[in-house]
C-alpha positions in Angstrom: -220.9 -47.9 -35.9 -218.7 -47.2 -32.9 -215.0 -46.4 -33.2 -214.1 -49.8 -31.8 -216.3 -51.5 -34.4 -214.7 -49.4 -37.2 -211.2 -50.4 -36.0 -212.2 -54.1 -35.8 -213.7 -53.9 -39.3 -210.5 -52.3 -40.6 -208.4 -55.0 -38.9 -210.5 -57.7 -40.6 -210.1 -56.2 -44.0 -206.3 -55.8 -43.5 -206.1 -59.4 -42.3 -208.0 -60.6 -45.3 -205.8 -58.6 -47.6 -202.6 -60.3 -46.3 -200.6 -57.2 -47.3 -197.2 -58.4 -48.8 -198.4 -62.0 -49.3 -200.3 -64.0 -51.8 -204.0 -63.8 -51.2 -205.4 -65.8 -54.0 -205.1 -69.6 -53.4 -206.2 -70.2 -57.0 -203.7 -70.1 -59.9 -204.3 -68.3 -63.2 -207.5 -66.6 -61.9 -207.4 -64.0 -64.6 -206.8 -66.5 -67.5 -203.4 -65.1 -68.4 -201.7 -68.4 -69.2 -202.9 -70.8 -72.0 -199.9 -73.0 -72.8 -202.1 -75.6 -74.6 -203.9 -73.2 -77.0 -207.5 -73.8 -78.0 -208.6 -77.3 -76.9 -211.6 -79.3 -78.1 -213.2 -81.4 -75.3 -215.1 -84.2 -77.0 -218.1 -85.9 -75.7 -217.4 -88.3 -72.8 -213.8 -87.1 -72.3 -211.9 -85.3 -69.6 -208.6 -83.4 -69.6 -207.0 -80.0 -69.3 -208.3 -77.3 -71.6 -206.6 -74.3 -73.1 -206.3 -72.3 -69.8 -203.7 -73.7 -67.5 -204.8 -75.3 -64.2 -208.5 -75.7 -65.4 -209.6 -79.3 -66.1 -212.8 -80.2 -68.0 -214.8 -83.3 -67.3 -217.4 -83.7 -70.1 -219.7 -86.6 -69.5 -222.3 -85.3 -71.9 -222.8 -85.8 -75.7 -221.9 -82.2 -76.2 -218.6 -81.0 -77.8 -217.0 -77.8 -76.5 -214.0 -75.7 -77.3 -212.0 -74.2 -74.4 -210.3 -70.9 -75.4 -208.5 -68.0 -74.0 -210.8 -65.1 -74.7 -210.4 -61.3 -74.7 -214.1 -60.9 -73.7 -213.9 -59.4 -70.3 -216.0 -57.2 -67.9 -215.4 -53.6 -68.7 -213.3 -51.4 -66.4 -212.1 -54.2 -64.1 -208.5 -54.5 -65.3 -208.8 -57.9 -66.9 -207.4 -58.8 -70.4 -208.5 -62.4 -70.7 -211.2 -64.9 -69.6 -211.9 -68.6 -69.8 -214.3 -69.2 -72.6 -216.2 -72.5 -73.1 -217.9 -72.5 -76.5 -220.5 -75.2 -77.2 -220.0 -76.5 -80.7 -222.3 -79.6 -80.5 -225.2 -79.3 -78.1 -226.7 -81.7 -75.6 -230.4 -80.8 -75.3 -231.6 -83.8 -73.4 -229.2 -84.7 -70.5 -229.2 -88.3 -69.4 -229.3 -89.1 -65.7 -225.6 -89.6 -65.3 -224.3 -86.6 -67.2 -222.0 -84.0 -65.7 -220.0 -81.2 -67.2 -217.4 -79.8 -64.8 -214.8 -77.0 -64.9 -212.3 -77.7 -62.1 -209.1 -76.5 -60.5 -207.2 -79.1 -58.4 -205.0 -78.4 -55.3 -202.2 -80.1 -53.5 -202.7 -80.8 -49.8 -199.5 -79.0 -48.8 -200.8 -75.8 -50.2 -204.0 -75.9 -48.1 -202.6 -76.4 -44.6 -203.3 -72.8 -43.6 -207.1 -73.5 -44.0 -206.8 -75.6 -40.8 -209.4 -78.0 -42.1 -210.3 -80.8 -39.7 -209.6 -78.6 -36.6 -211.8 -76.5 -34.4 -210.1 -73.4 -35.9 -211.0 -74.3 -39.6 -211.0 -71.1 -41.6 -213.9 -69.5 -43.5 -213.0 -68.6 -47.1 -214.5 -66.6 -49.9 -214.7 -67.6 -53.6 -215.3 -64.6 -55.9 -215.4 -64.4 -59.7 -216.8 -62.7 -62.7 -219.1 -64.9 -64.8 -221.0 -64.5 -68.1 -223.3 -67.3 -69.0 -225.8 -67.8 -71.9 -228.2 -69.3 -69.4 -229.7 -67.3 -66.6 -230.8 -69.0 -63.4 -229.1 -71.3 -60.9 -225.5 -72.3 -61.3 -223.5 -74.5 -58.8 -220.0 -74.3 -57.4 -218.7 -77.3 -55.5 -215.7 -77.8 -53.2 -214.7 -81.5 -52.8 -212.2 -82.8 -50.3 -210.8 -85.8 -52.0 -208.8 -86.9 -48.9 -211.9 -87.4 -46.8 -214.7 -87.6 -49.5 -216.4 -84.5 -48.1 -218.1 -81.8 -50.1 -219.9 -78.5 -49.9 -222.0 -77.1 -52.7 -223.1 -73.5 -53.2 -225.6 -72.0 -55.6 -225.2 -68.6 -57.4 -227.7 -66.9 -59.7 -227.0 -65.6 -63.1 -229.6 -62.8 -63.3 -229.2 -61.8 -67.0 -228.0 -64.0 -69.8 -224.8 -63.0 -71.7 -224.0 -60.3 -69.2 -221.0 -60.0 -66.9 -221.9 -60.4 -63.2 -219.7 -60.4 -60.1 -220.3 -63.2 -57.6 -219.1 -63.8 -54.0 -219.6 -67.1 -52.2 -218.8 -67.7 -48.6 -217.3 -71.2 -47.8 -217.6 -72.1 -44.1 -214.6 -73.9 -42.6 -214.8 -77.7 -42.1 -213.9 -79.0 -38.7 -213.8 -82.6 -39.9 -211.1 -84.3 -42.0 -207.7 -82.7 -42.4 -205.9 -82.4 -45.8 -202.9 -84.6 -46.3 -199.7 -82.6 -46.1 -198.1 -83.7 -49.4 -198.0 -82.9 -53.2 -201.0 -85.1 -54.1 -204.6 -84.1 -54.9 -206.5 -83.0 -51.8 -209.2 -80.6 -53.1 -211.2 -79.7 -56.2 -213.0 -76.4 -56.8 -215.6 -77.0 -59.5 -218.1 -75.0 -61.6 -221.0 -77.2 -62.8 -222.2 -76.3 -66.3 -224.7 -79.2 -66.7 -225.9 -82.1 -64.6 -228.3 -85.0 -65.1 -230.9 -86.1 -62.6 -228.4 -88.3 -60.7 -226.9 -85.1 -59.4 -230.0 -82.8 -59.1 -232.7 -85.0 -57.5 -231.9 -84.4 -53.9 -231.4 -81.3 -51.6 -228.4 -79.1 -52.3 -225.7 -79.8 -49.7 -224.8 -76.3 -48.6 -222.7 -77.3 -45.5 -219.8 -79.7 -45.4 -220.6 -83.4 -45.2 -220.1 -86.7 -46.9 -220.7 -86.6 -50.7 -224.1 -87.7 -51.9 -224.3 -87.4 -55.7 -228.0 -86.4 -55.7 -227.2 -83.3 -53.6 -224.3 -81.9 -55.6 -225.9 -79.8 -58.4 -229.6 -79.3 -57.5 -231.1 -76.6 -59.7 -228.2 -76.4 -62.2 -229.2 -75.0 -65.6 -228.0 -76.8 -68.8 -225.4 -74.5 -70.3 -224.8 -77.1 -73.1 -228.3 -77.0 -74.7 -227.4 -74.8 -77.7 -224.5 -74.1 -80.0 -225.2 -70.4 -79.4 -224.2 -70.8 -75.8 -221.0 -69.4 -74.4 -219.7 -69.5 -70.8 -217.0 -67.1 -69.5 -215.1 -66.8 -66.2 -212.4 -64.4 -65.1 -211.2 -62.6 -61.9 -211.4 -65.9 -60.0 -210.1 -65.5 -56.4 -210.3 -67.9 -53.4 -209.0 -66.4 -50.2 -209.1 -66.6 -46.4 -211.7 -64.6 -44.5 -215.3 -63.7 -44.7 -215.0 -60.8 -47.1 -213.9 -60.8 -50.8 -211.1 -58.4 -51.4 -210.1 -56.8 -54.7 -208.6 -59.2 -57.2 -204.9 -59.9 -56.8 -203.4 -59.1 -60.2 -200.2 -61.1 -60.5 -197.7 -60.6 -63.3 -197.7 -62.9 -66.3 -194.3 -64.2 -65.3 -195.5 -65.2 -61.8 -198.6 -66.9 -63.1 -196.6 -68.7 -65.8 -194.2 -70.1 -63.2 -197.0 -71.3 -61.0 -198.6 -73.0 -63.9 -195.3 -74.6 -65.1 -195.1 -76.5 -61.8 -197.8 -78.7 -63.4 -197.3 -78.4 -67.1 -194.6 -77.0 -69.4 -193.7 -77.2 -73.0 -190.8 -76.1 -75.2 -192.0 -72.6 -76.0 -194.6 -71.5 -73.4 -194.8 -68.0 -74.9 -194.6 -68.7 -78.6 -194.7 -71.4 -81.3 -191.0 -72.2 -82.2 -189.5 -75.7 -82.1 -186.7 -76.5 -79.7 -183.4 -76.6 -81.7 -179.8 -77.5 -81.0 -177.0 -79.5 -82.5 -174.2 -81.9 -81.2 -171.2 -83.7 -82.5 -171.6 -87.5 -83.0 -168.7 -89.9 -82.2 -170.0 -92.9 -84.2 -172.9 -93.7 -86.4 -174.3 -96.3 -84.0 -173.9 -94.8 -80.6 -176.8 -93.6 -78.4 -176.3 -90.3 -76.7 -178.0 -89.3 -73.4 -178.4 -85.7 -72.2 -180.7 -83.6 -70.0 -183.0 -80.7 -70.8 -183.7 -78.6 -67.7 -187.2 -77.4 -67.0 -187.9 -73.7 -66.2 -189.7 -74.8 -63.0 -189.3 -77.9 -60.9 -192.4 -80.0 -61.3 -194.9 -81.1 -58.7 -193.8 -84.7 -59.3 -191.8 -86.5 -62.0 -193.7 -85.5 -65.1 -194.8 -87.5 -68.1 -192.5 -86.3 -70.8 -193.2 -86.4 -74.5 -191.0 -85.5 -77.5 -192.3 -84.9 -81.0 -189.5 -84.9 -83.6 -189.8 -82.2 -86.3 -186.6 -83.0 -88.2 -184.9 -86.4 -88.4 -181.3 -85.9 -89.8 -181.0 -89.7 -89.6 -181.5 -90.0 -85.8 -184.3 -90.9 -83.5 -184.9 -88.7 -80.4 -187.1 -89.6 -77.5 -187.7 -88.9 -73.8 -185.9 -91.3 -71.5 -187.8 -91.9 -68.3 -184.9 -93.5 -66.5 -182.8 -90.4 -66.6 -185.6 -87.9 -66.1 -186.6 -86.1 -62.9 -188.7 -83.3 -61.5 -186.2 -80.7 -62.6 -185.1 -82.0 -66.0 -186.1 -84.2 -69.0 -183.8 -87.0 -69.9 -183.4 -87.4 -73.7 -181.8 -90.1 -75.8 -180.6 -89.8 -79.4 -180.0 -92.9 -81.4 -178.2 -92.7 -84.7 -179.7 -94.5 -87.6 -177.1 -94.9 -90.4 -176.0 -91.3 -90.8 -172.3 -90.8 -91.6 -172.4 -87.2 -90.5 -170.4 -86.2 -87.5 -172.8 -83.5 -86.4 -176.5 -84.0 -85.6 -179.2 -81.3 -85.8 -182.1 -81.6 -83.3 -185.4 -80.0 -84.0 -188.4 -81.0 -81.9 -191.2 -80.0 -79.5 -191.7 -81.4 -76.0 -194.1 -81.3 -73.1 -193.8 -82.2 -69.4 -197.1 -83.0 -67.6 -197.3 -83.3 -63.8 -200.9 -82.3 -63.5 -202.9 -83.5 -60.5 
């Protein structure tokens, strides 16, 4: 390699590394944050699992638990992984079955990808995976703004063994992302797929979505209760080369996750407690509870009362916003002049 080529190569690596900036577009790539705890994903349901920012869509008859695991690849600096544990198997997938693990992205966070222009950026998705099933696995990127998709296969060579994968995603010159706080892109790991999604030819370049081309060759990770699927060290970044994983502090990852979901005690299990003076036995009292992080959009707020003290406490949508939860307390016959509040709460602004 000539000196000029060496310098060009060095420049490419330095550019990819984005020294002083945030390289990883994904959030919670090392599975540090699990505000929801262990989550069971029943057959035919969808929702966010234990690990923040990772959504499960389970269209199968299988039942899985999503957990934060300490099973990690040795010597890589990771302490946690995403663990999907099959507790009820689906050994015979029907044609319309999908099981998906997805992270969703706002359009305003993807403008630097220059999608829909002649300068659309190449990116690299890298991760550590451990699957009970060797063979072909599929990763999919889906542009929800323009209904365009690209699907890439990776091979698990040895079952129940940590392996490092790097997948190049070519830039898409068609269809720009909307510049707002709504859903624009999904990055998805397929774990199982019926024939509706495997009967065509894998769509390895950007184009309009055709279901039959989305998961061609995908093995069935749900076919035994002995099966476990793990991911960690997930990084999606600009450039054509994967760089070392960007280890962010727990505090930074938590704040990024709290933009989408927050609860009363994100680092523990205590109820939220405070007290206030009551003027009369029949008055309603309104007050605000500030969030640690401003939410993506006005969240769905829920309150679960742990102690009554003769009052009813609930979230009040009309006085809530992106930065705070509105609460209303209604007395119910107590003659006490002081009310004790003990409750838990959540604020959900997920995509």
